[in-house]
N, C-alpha and C positions, 0 to 999 in steps of 0.2 A: 220516549227517552231521547235526550239531546245527544248530538254527536260527541260533544265534549265528555259527557258522562259515559257514553259507550266506550270512548277511547280510554278513559281512566279505568273503567271496569276491566277491559282487556288486559291492561298493564297489571292491575291488582291480581287478577286470576293467574297471570303468568308467573307471579312471584310465589304462589302457594306451594308448588312442588319443592321449591328451594327451602322454604321454612319447614315443610314436613320432613325433608331429608335431614334436618338437623344442622344445616349450615346456612349462613347468611351470604348475600351477594358480595363479591369482592369490592374493594373501595372504588369509587367512581374515578375515572381518569381526570387529571388536571391539565389545564392549558399551560404548557411550558414555554411556548413561543408563538407569537403572531407575526407573520411575515407579510408586509404589504405587497400586493401583486399588480394593482390596477384593477379596473372594474371587471367583474364577472369571471373569476377564475373557474375554469370548466373542468377539463379532464386532468388527471394526475396519475403518474405511475412512477415506480421506484426501480432503480437498477444499480447494483454495486454501490450502495450507500448514497446514491444521489436521487433527488426528487426532480421530476420533470413536470411542469404545469403549463397547460395551454390556457392563455388568458383571452377570453372571447372578445370583449370590447376593445382592449388594447391591441389585440392582434399580435401578441408576442408569445414566445416559448421561453419559460424560465428554467434555469438549472439552479437548484438550491441544494446546498450540502446538508448533512445530517444535523448540523448545529443551527440551521436556519439562515445561513448567509447566502444571498443571491450571487451566484458565481458568473452567470451569463444571462443576458437578455437579448434574445434573437428575434428580429422582426419577421413575422410570418405573413401577416395580413389579417384584416378583420375577420371575425368569426373563427379564430383558432380555438379548437376545443379539445377533442379526445386525443389521447397520446398513447403510442406504443413504442417500445424500444427493442431493437435486436442487437447483435454483437457489434454493429458498426454505426447504425443509423437510429435517429429518432423520427417517428412518423406522426404527423399532426393533421387532423381533419380540418377542412374549411367548408362548412355546409353552404355558406353564402357564395362560394366560388366553384362548387362542384369539383373540388380537387383535394388531394392529400399531398402534403409537403414533406419531402424527405430531407432531413438535416444530417449532414455528415458530422458526427460528434467530434472528430479530431480536427477537421479542416473548417468546419462551420459552413460549408457550401450547401446551397439549397437546390433541390430539384423538384419541380412542380409536376405532379402526375395527375392527369385528368381521369376522373372516375365517373360514376353516375351522378344523377341529380340529387342534391342534398345528402352528402355523405354524413352518416350518423355516428358510426363508431369504427375503430380500427384495432386490429389484433395481429400480433406476430405469432405464428404457430406453424409447425410442420414445415419449416423452412421458407414459408411464404408470408406475405402480408395480406390480410383480408379486410375489406371495407364494406359496410352495409350502406346501401343507397336508398334512402327513405322514399323519395318520389318515384323511383324507377322500379321498386320491388325487386332489386337484384343485390348480389354480392359480387364484388370485384376481387379477383385473385391476382396479386402482384408479385413479380420476381423482384426481390429486394435489391440484388446486386445491379441488375440492369435498370431497375426503376421503371418497369413497363408492365401494364396489365397483360396477363397471359390467359385469362378466362373471365367470363361474366356469367354468373349462375342465377337464373330466375328463381326467386323464392316467393313466398306469399307477400301480400301487400304490406307496405310500411315497416320494413325491417329496422330494428333498433340496435340493441346491444349484441356483443359477440363474446363467446368464451370457447376455449378448447378444453374438452373433457371427455374421458372415455373413448378416446381415439376418434372423436368427431368434432366438427366445428358447429357450435350451437348458436342459433340466431333468435333473438327476441322479436316481438312485433307489437305495434301500437294500434290505436284506434279500435278498441274493443275486440281485438283478436282474442281467440281462446285456444290457439294452437301455437306450439313452438316448432321451429324447423331445425333440422340438422343436416350437415353436408359431410359426406365421406371426402376427406381432403385429397385422396388419390383419384378416385373415380368421379368425384363431383356429383354422385347420386344424392338426391334430396329425399329426406323423409320428414313427415310431419306428424306430430303427436298432440292430441287434445289434452289440455291440462286444466281447463275449467276456470282460468283466470287470465287476464291480459299479461302475457309474459314479456315484459319490456327489457329487463336486464338479467341475462344469465351470468353466473360466476362459478368457477370451478374451485371448490374448497375441499381439500383432502379427498379428492376423487369422487365427490358428490356434487351434483349440479344444483346450486342454489339459484333460484329465480325470483327476482323482485317484481311483483305486480304493484299497481298503485296502492292497494290496501293490504297486501299480503306478501309473505315470503313463503315460497314453496321449495321443497327438496325433492329432486328427481333422481332416479337411477340414471347414471351418466351414459349407459349403453342403450337402454330401452326407452327412456323418457317417462317411465312409470312414476306417478306421483307417490312419494313416500310420506309426505306430511305437508300440511298447509297451516300457517299461523297468521291470523288477521291482526294487523298492528296499527297502521296509520292511514294516510291518504295519498301521499306522494313519495313512496319509497323509491330509492334509486340504487346506489352502489352497495355492495356487500363484500366483506373481506374478513379473513381470520385474524384476530388480534393476538398479540403476544400473551394475553391473558387466557387464551384458549377458547374465548367466546367469539361469536360471529358478530361483527359490527355492521349495522345497516343504517344508512343515512335516510332522513325524512326531510325533504326540501321544504314542504309547506310549514312544518312545525319547527324547522331549524334545529333539529335534534339528531342524535345518534341513539339508536336502540341497540342494546347488547342482548343477543339471543343465545340460549344454550345450544351446545353443539348438536343436540338432538333435533333442533328446529321446532320444538314444541312449546317453549315457554320464553317469555321476555324476562331477562334478569333485571335490567333497569334501563332508563333513558336519561339523557343529560343534554344540556344546550351545547351546540357545536358550531356556532357561527351562523349568520344569516344565509338561508338557502343552502344548508349543508348538503353537499352533492357528492364529489368524488373522494375515494379513500385510497390511501397508499400506506404501506408499512415499511419502515426502516428500523431494523433491530427490534427494540422493545417499544418504539414510538409509533404512533399512528398519526397520519396527516389527513386533514379534512379541508376541502376547498369550500369557500363561502361564495356560492354562485350569485346570490343576491347581494353580496357585499364586494369587498376588494382585498381579500387576504386569504392566506392558507394558514391553518392552525395545527400546531404539533401538540399531541396529547401524550403525556408520559404516565406510566403506572405509578 
Protein backbone atom coordinates (compact mmCIF):
# COMPACT_ATOMS: atom_id res chain seq x y z
CA UNK A 1 0.00 0.00 0.00
CA UNK A 2 1.48 3.35 -1.02
CA UNK A 3 2.12 6.11 1.54
CA UNK A 4 -0.22 8.42 -0.33
CA UNK A 5 -3.02 5.86 -0.19
CA UNK A 6 -2.35 5.20 3.50
CA UNK A 7 -2.54 8.92 4.20
CA UNK A 8 -5.82 9.27 2.31
CA UNK A 9 -7.25 6.25 4.12
CA UNK A 10 -6.44 7.68 7.54
CA UNK A 11 -8.19 10.93 6.63
CA UNK A 12 -11.23 9.08 5.28
CA UNK A 13 -11.54 6.91 8.37
CA UNK A 14 -11.23 9.98 10.56
CA UNK A 15 -14.35 11.41 8.94
CA UNK A 16 -16.55 8.38 9.55
CA UNK A 17 -17.54 9.24 13.15
CA UNK A 18 -18.71 12.67 11.99
CA UNK A 19 -20.99 11.26 9.33
CA UNK A 20 -22.32 8.59 11.68
CA UNK A 21 -23.09 11.28 14.25
CA UNK A 22 -25.44 12.94 11.81
CA UNK A 23 -23.50 16.12 11.18
CA UNK A 24 -20.96 17.24 8.62
CA UNK A 25 -17.65 18.96 9.21
CA UNK A 26 -17.72 22.76 9.56
CA UNK A 27 -16.81 24.87 6.51
CA UNK A 28 -13.12 24.93 5.75
CA UNK A 29 -11.38 28.16 6.74
CA UNK A 30 -10.52 30.62 3.99
CA UNK A 31 -7.39 32.69 3.52
CA UNK A 32 -8.33 36.25 4.43
CA UNK A 33 -4.88 37.81 4.34
CA UNK A 34 -1.35 36.90 3.19
CA UNK A 35 1.37 39.03 4.78
CA UNK A 36 4.88 38.99 3.23
CA UNK A 37 7.52 38.37 5.89
CA UNK A 38 10.80 37.56 4.22
CA UNK A 39 12.13 34.04 3.78
CA UNK A 40 11.37 31.29 6.32
CA UNK A 41 8.97 32.74 8.87
CA UNK A 42 9.50 30.41 11.79
CA UNK A 43 7.92 30.89 15.21
CA UNK A 44 4.75 32.87 15.92
CA UNK A 45 2.82 33.84 19.01
CA UNK A 46 -0.03 36.23 19.78
CA UNK A 47 -0.51 38.60 22.69
CA UNK A 48 -3.15 41.29 23.20
CA UNK A 49 -4.32 41.19 19.60
CA UNK A 50 -0.82 41.38 18.17
CA UNK A 51 1.06 38.71 16.23
CA UNK A 52 4.82 38.34 16.69
CA UNK A 53 6.77 36.36 14.08
CA UNK A 54 10.44 35.36 14.04
CA UNK A 55 11.75 35.30 10.45
CA UNK A 56 14.65 32.87 10.16
CA UNK A 57 16.53 33.91 7.01
CA UNK A 58 15.81 37.62 7.32
CA UNK A 59 16.81 37.63 10.98
CA UNK A 60 13.90 39.86 11.99
CA UNK A 61 11.07 39.98 14.49
CA UNK A 62 7.79 41.25 13.03
CA UNK A 63 4.92 42.81 14.93
CA UNK A 64 1.71 42.42 12.94
CA UNK A 65 -1.70 43.72 13.93
CA UNK A 66 -4.92 41.73 13.70
CA UNK A 67 -5.71 43.19 10.27
CA UNK A 68 -2.39 42.02 8.86
CA UNK A 69 -0.45 45.28 8.86
CA UNK A 70 3.25 45.04 9.77
CA UNK A 71 3.71 47.52 12.61
CA UNK A 72 7.39 46.93 13.37
CA UNK A 73 10.33 45.10 11.85
CA UNK A 74 13.10 44.58 14.40
CA UNK A 75 16.54 43.30 13.41
CA UNK A 76 17.43 40.32 15.61
CA UNK A 77 20.08 38.47 13.61
CA UNK A 78 20.08 35.43 11.36
CA UNK A 79 18.26 32.29 12.55
CA UNK A 80 15.59 34.19 14.49
CA UNK A 81 12.92 31.60 15.09
CA UNK A 82 10.74 30.69 18.07
CA UNK A 83 8.97 33.47 19.97
CA UNK A 84 7.55 33.94 23.47
CA UNK A 85 5.92 36.99 25.03
CA UNK A 86 5.61 38.12 28.65
CA UNK A 87 4.10 41.28 30.11
CA UNK A 88 7.03 43.44 29.01
CA UNK A 89 9.33 41.58 26.65
CA UNK A 90 9.36 39.46 23.51
CA UNK A 91 11.88 36.61 23.49
CA UNK A 92 13.34 35.18 20.27
CA UNK A 93 15.63 32.16 19.85
CA UNK A 94 18.66 32.23 17.57
CA UNK A 95 19.87 28.65 17.17
CA UNK A 96 22.80 29.73 15.00
CA UNK A 97 24.12 32.02 17.75
CA UNK A 98 23.28 29.97 20.88
CA UNK A 99 21.37 32.88 22.32
CA UNK A 100 17.89 34.14 23.03
CA UNK A 101 17.21 37.81 22.35
CA UNK A 102 15.06 39.84 24.74
CA UNK A 103 13.19 42.72 23.07
CA UNK A 104 11.65 45.46 25.21
CA UNK A 105 8.22 45.97 23.63
CA UNK A 106 7.89 49.63 24.63
CA UNK A 107 11.46 50.82 24.10
CA UNK A 108 12.64 48.43 21.40
CA UNK A 109 15.88 47.76 23.26
CA UNK A 110 17.60 44.40 22.75
CA UNK A 111 19.45 42.26 25.26
CA UNK A 112 21.24 39.13 24.11
CA UNK A 113 21.20 36.29 26.60
CA UNK A 114 23.64 33.43 26.11
CA UNK A 115 22.08 30.02 26.61
CA UNK A 116 23.13 26.50 25.58
CA UNK A 117 24.10 25.26 22.14
CA UNK A 118 21.37 25.43 19.48
CA UNK A 119 18.39 26.85 21.39
CA UNK A 120 15.29 25.20 19.95
CA UNK A 121 12.23 26.68 21.65
CA UNK A 122 11.34 29.36 24.20
CA UNK A 123 8.47 29.61 26.68
CA UNK A 124 7.32 32.09 29.32
CA UNK A 125 5.72 30.28 32.25
CA UNK A 126 5.61 30.47 36.05
CA UNK A 127 7.32 33.85 36.02
CA UNK A 128 10.40 32.67 34.13
CA UNK A 129 11.58 32.13 30.57
CA UNK A 130 12.56 28.58 29.59
CA UNK A 131 14.75 27.61 26.64
CA UNK A 132 15.54 24.14 25.27
CA UNK A 133 19.12 23.61 24.06
CA UNK A 134 19.24 20.90 21.38
CA UNK A 135 22.97 20.14 21.34
CA UNK A 136 23.48 20.37 25.10
CA UNK A 137 20.49 18.31 26.20
CA UNK A 138 19.55 21.03 28.71
CA UNK A 139 16.86 23.56 29.54
CA UNK A 140 17.88 27.08 30.58
CA UNK A 141 15.73 28.94 33.13
CA UNK A 142 15.97 32.74 32.79
CA UNK A 143 14.94 35.58 35.10
CA UNK A 144 13.09 37.81 32.61
CA UNK A 145 13.53 41.13 34.42
CA UNK A 146 17.28 40.76 34.90
CA UNK A 147 17.72 38.90 31.64
CA UNK A 148 20.12 36.35 33.11
CA UNK A 149 20.03 32.54 33.39
CA UNK A 150 19.36 31.33 36.92
CA UNK A 151 19.51 27.57 36.31
CA UNK A 152 20.49 24.98 33.73
CA UNK A 153 18.56 21.71 33.94
CA UNK A 154 19.95 18.55 32.28
CA UNK A 155 17.24 16.66 30.42
CA UNK A 156 17.34 13.84 27.89
CA UNK A 157 19.17 14.36 24.59
CA UNK A 158 17.93 16.70 21.85
CA UNK A 159 15.21 18.65 23.66
CA UNK A 160 12.77 20.35 21.27
CA UNK A 161 9.43 22.05 22.02
CA UNK A 162 8.16 23.44 25.32
CA UNK A 163 4.76 23.73 26.98
CA UNK A 164 3.44 24.57 30.44
CA UNK A 165 0.61 22.25 31.46
CA UNK A 166 -0.66 20.62 34.63
CA UNK A 167 1.71 22.61 36.81
CA UNK A 168 4.81 21.32 35.03
CA UNK A 169 7.08 22.38 32.18
CA UNK A 170 6.97 19.74 29.43
CA UNK A 171 9.82 19.17 27.00
CA UNK A 172 9.71 17.28 23.72
CA UNK A 173 12.65 15.40 22.19
CA UNK A 174 13.90 14.54 18.73
CA UNK A 175 16.08 11.89 17.05
CA UNK A 176 13.86 8.88 17.64
CA UNK A 177 13.22 9.56 21.32
CA UNK A 178 10.24 7.75 22.80
CA UNK A 179 10.05 9.61 26.11
CA UNK A 180 8.82 13.05 27.05
CA UNK A 181 10.34 15.02 29.94
CA UNK A 182 8.74 17.30 32.51
CA UNK A 183 10.26 19.70 35.02
CA UNK A 184 8.78 20.90 38.29
CA UNK A 185 9.20 24.69 37.81
CA UNK A 186 9.97 25.25 41.51
CA UNK A 187 12.17 22.32 42.52
CA UNK A 188 13.52 21.66 38.98
CA UNK A 189 13.08 17.93 39.53
CA UNK A 190 12.93 16.04 36.24
CA UNK A 191 10.52 13.26 35.36
CA UNK A 192 10.46 11.20 32.14
CA UNK A 193 7.53 9.30 30.70
CA UNK A 194 7.57 6.80 27.83
CA UNK A 195 4.92 7.66 25.22
CA UNK A 196 5.74 5.31 22.33
CA UNK A 197 6.35 8.02 19.71
CA UNK A 198 8.90 10.77 19.12
CA UNK A 199 7.38 13.62 21.17
CA UNK A 200 8.75 16.71 19.44
CA UNK A 201 6.20 19.46 20.16
CA UNK A 202 4.08 19.55 23.34
CA UNK A 203 1.11 21.96 23.55
CA UNK A 204 -1.31 22.66 26.38
CA UNK A 205 -4.89 22.79 25.08
CA UNK A 206 -7.68 23.17 27.64
CA UNK A 207 -5.65 21.49 30.34
CA UNK A 208 -4.70 18.47 28.21
CA UNK A 209 -1.19 17.94 26.86
CA UNK A 210 -1.27 17.47 23.09
CA UNK A 211 2.02 16.26 21.62
CA UNK A 212 2.88 16.17 17.94
CA UNK A 213 5.20 13.42 16.78
CA UNK A 214 6.32 13.25 13.13
CA UNK A 215 3.40 11.01 12.14
CA UNK A 216 0.97 11.29 15.05
CA UNK A 217 -0.73 13.51 17.56
CA UNK A 218 -0.99 12.22 21.12
CA UNK A 219 -3.09 13.40 24.05
CA UNK A 220 -1.51 13.00 27.47
CA UNK A 221 -2.67 13.51 31.02
CA UNK A 222 -0.94 16.78 31.91
CA UNK A 223 -0.01 15.64 35.42
CA UNK A 224 1.06 12.05 34.88
CA UNK A 225 1.99 11.94 31.19
CA UNK A 226 -0.28 8.93 30.65
CA UNK A 227 -1.22 8.53 26.99
CA UNK A 228 -4.96 9.13 26.51
CA UNK A 229 -5.08 8.73 22.74
CA UNK A 230 -2.92 8.57 19.62
CA UNK A 231 -4.00 9.52 16.11
CA UNK A 232 -1.73 8.84 13.13
CA UNK A 233 -2.07 11.57 10.53
CA UNK A 234 0.92 12.73 8.47
CA UNK A 235 4.68 12.78 8.23
CA UNK A 236 6.00 16.06 9.65
CA UNK A 237 3.50 17.36 12.17
CA UNK A 238 4.54 20.42 14.14
CA UNK A 239 2.40 23.00 15.90
CA UNK A 240 -1.01 22.49 17.49
CA UNK A 241 -3.52 25.02 18.78
CA UNK A 242 -7.21 25.25 19.58
CA UNK A 243 -9.10 27.15 16.93
CA UNK A 244 -12.12 29.41 17.41
CA UNK A 245 -14.11 26.62 15.73
CA UNK A 246 -13.50 24.38 18.76
CA UNK A 247 -11.26 22.04 16.78
CA UNK A 248 -7.54 21.49 17.24
CA UNK A 249 -5.43 22.74 14.33
CA UNK A 250 -2.24 20.84 13.55
CA UNK A 251 0.32 21.90 10.96
CA UNK A 252 2.01 19.41 8.62
CA UNK A 253 5.17 20.92 7.11
CA UNK A 254 5.85 18.29 4.43
CA UNK A 255 2.35 18.39 2.99
CA UNK A 256 1.90 22.16 3.55
CA UNK A 257 -1.50 21.63 5.13
CA UNK A 258 -3.37 22.09 8.37
CA UNK A 259 -5.30 19.15 9.79
CA UNK A 260 -8.31 19.93 11.94
CA UNK A 261 -8.80 17.30 14.63
CA UNK A 262 -11.79 16.69 16.89
CA UNK A 263 -11.34 17.76 20.51
CA UNK A 264 -11.33 14.07 21.50
CA UNK A 265 -8.10 13.66 19.55
CA UNK A 266 -9.45 10.54 17.87
CA UNK A 267 -10.53 11.70 14.41
CA UNK A 268 -9.49 14.07 11.63
CA UNK A 269 -12.26 16.44 10.61
CA UNK A 270 -10.54 17.75 7.47
CA UNK A 271 -7.28 19.02 5.98
CA UNK A 272 -6.64 22.06 3.81
CA UNK A 273 -3.69 23.84 2.13
CA UNK A 274 -2.06 26.37 4.44
CA UNK A 275 1.01 27.74 2.65
CA UNK A 276 4.38 26.16 1.82
CA UNK A 277 5.88 24.39 4.81
CA UNK A 278 3.00 25.29 7.14
CA UNK A 279 4.63 25.48 10.56
CA UNK A 280 3.71 27.77 13.48
CA UNK A 281 0.16 28.58 14.62
CA UNK A 282 -1.23 31.52 16.55
CA UNK A 283 -4.79 32.62 17.28
CA UNK A 284 -6.14 36.16 17.46
CA UNK A 285 -9.87 36.29 18.14
CA UNK A 286 -11.66 34.16 15.56
CA UNK A 287 -8.68 34.13 13.19
CA UNK A 288 -5.82 31.65 12.96
CA UNK A 289 -2.39 32.58 11.64
CA UNK A 290 -0.02 30.08 10.00
CA UNK A 291 3.62 30.70 9.05
CA UNK A 292 4.92 29.39 5.70
CA UNK A 293 8.37 28.21 6.76
CA UNK A 294 9.23 26.97 3.25
CA UNK A 295 7.91 30.25 1.83
CA UNK A 296 7.97 33.91 2.79
CA UNK A 297 4.64 34.83 4.35
CA UNK A 298 2.21 34.35 7.20
CA UNK A 299 -1.44 33.63 6.40
CA UNK A 300 -4.60 34.59 8.27
CA UNK A 301 -7.49 32.13 8.11
CA UNK A 302 -10.96 33.28 9.03
CA UNK A 303 -14.05 31.21 9.68
